[in-house]
N, C-alpha and C positions, 0 to 999 in steps of 0.2 A: 535130312531128306524125308519127305512124307510119302507114304504109300498107303493106299486104302486097304483095309481089311474087309472081309465080307461079313461084317457085323452090322445088322440093322437094329431098329428099336426093339423088335421082338427078341433078338439075340441078347441084347443088353438087359432087357427086363427078365429074361429067363435066367441069365447068369446071376443077376441080383437076387432073384428068388431062390436060386440054389444056395446062395450065401445066407439065406434067411432074412434078406432085406427087402422091404416093400417101399414103394414110392412114398407112402405116408410116413414111414419110419425115417426115411432120408430127409423128408421135409421137416419133420420134428427135430431131427439132429441138427439141421442147418437153420432152423427158424424161418422157413419160407413156406409158402402154400404148396400143396401137393401138385397143383396145376403147373407150377414153375418147374418142378422136377419132371413131370410128364412132358412138358414142352421141350426141355433140354434133351431128354432121352429121344424124343421124336424129331429132333433137329429143327424145331419150330421157333426156338428162342435161344438167345445167348445169355448165359449166366455162368461166367467162368468158374466161380466158386463152387457151384453145384456140379458142373462138368468135372472139375478137378476132384471133387469128393467121390463122385461115381467112378471115375478112372482109377483113383487110389483103391477103392473097394475091390475093383476088378483086377488090380495089379497091372494096370496099363497106364499109358499117358493119354491126355486129351487128344493129342495129335493122331493117335492111333484109332481112337473111337470115332472122332469127327474130323477127318483129315481135310475136308473142304472148308471147315470153319476155322480150325486152329492151326493149320499148316503155315509155317513161316514162309512168306514170299518176299524175297529181297526186292527192295525198291531200285529203280534205275539210279545211277549215280547223279548226284545233284551238281549242277553247274556252279562253279565257284564265282562269287561276286568279285568284281574288281575292287582292290583295296581303295579305300577313300584317300584322296590326296590330303596331305597334312596342310594345316593352315599356318602360315608364317607371317609374323608381324600384323596380325589382325585381318589378313586376307581370308576371304571365304572361298572354300573349294567349290568348284562348279559341280 
């Protein structure tokens, strides 16, 4: 079940800063550009590896930080296809 917390990009940045982590440091840790980290924090881009790393630093799950992006939404049940008729003696099933 996903529920939104009242954390926005400023809250996330503040908590990272309290941990002594900057966006530039996170980018270096992960081998990405700082802009990618910023875009993930501000919910402008999807980079699950970056989001997971940030969530781990904050002791949270990605679903808690970005519930609209990472919340599991079950799909509607798929209709089952009718089983194919078997071919007997070289007949072709319609």
